[in-house]
Wavefront OBJ file of the C-alpha trace (Angstrom):
o trace
v 27.943 -24.649 -8.138
v 29.400 -24.834 -4.687
v 30.909 -21.401 -5.282
v 27.482 -19.884 -5.819
v 26.339 -21.364 -2.429
v 29.327 -19.849 -0.539
v 28.808 -16.404 -2.381
v 25.264 -16.317 -1.022
v 26.421 -17.396 2.368
v 29.057 -14.577 2.453
v 26.485 -12.032 1.110
v 24.179 -13.007 3.735
v 26.916 -12.615 6.519
v 27.615 -9.055 5.237
v 24.065 -8.098 5.182
v 23.750 -9.184 8.897
v 26.801 -7.080 9.764
v 25.386 -4.033 7.986
v 21.755 -4.173 9.138
v 20.412 -1.633 11.512
v 20.732 -2.250 15.191
v 18.155 -4.237 16.901
v 16.234 -3.346 19.967
v 18.665 -5.595 22.039
v 21.701 -3.757 20.482
v 20.023 -0.365 21.422
v 19.310 -1.498 25.000
v 23.000 -2.608 25.415
v 24.274 0.587 24.123
v 21.813 2.605 26.358
v 22.991 0.515 29.423
v 26.725 1.249 28.736
v 25.867 4.978 28.386
v 23.784 5.075 31.537
v 26.606 3.199 33.440
v 29.120 5.680 32.330
v 26.911 8.507 33.414
v 26.365 7.125 36.950
v 30.078 6.397 37.471
v 30.889 9.999 36.120
v 28.299 11.383 38.556
v 26.195 12.926 35.714
v 22.869 12.266 37.442
v 20.934 14.501 35.165
v 22.118 12.365 32.202
v 21.236 9.291 34.134
v 17.711 10.428 34.810
v 17.404 11.537 31.094
v 18.569 7.921 29.978
v 16.045 6.122 32.432
v 13.032 8.122 31.213
l 1 2 3 4 5 6 7 8 9 10 11 12 13 14 15 16 17 18 19 20 21 22 23 24 25 26 27 28 29 30 31 32 33 34 35 36 37 38 39 40 41 42 43 44 45 46 47 48 49 50 51
């Protein structure tokens, strides 16, 4: 019976890893991309990312 509970916990962990990105994940990725564009001097890309 304990094995069943552990299996469910492992399955839930895998589902969390495979779920689509949340708004916060998207925001963090956008921030990294924006920072890279500014450092590289690609201001048109930076403007597009901030819009």
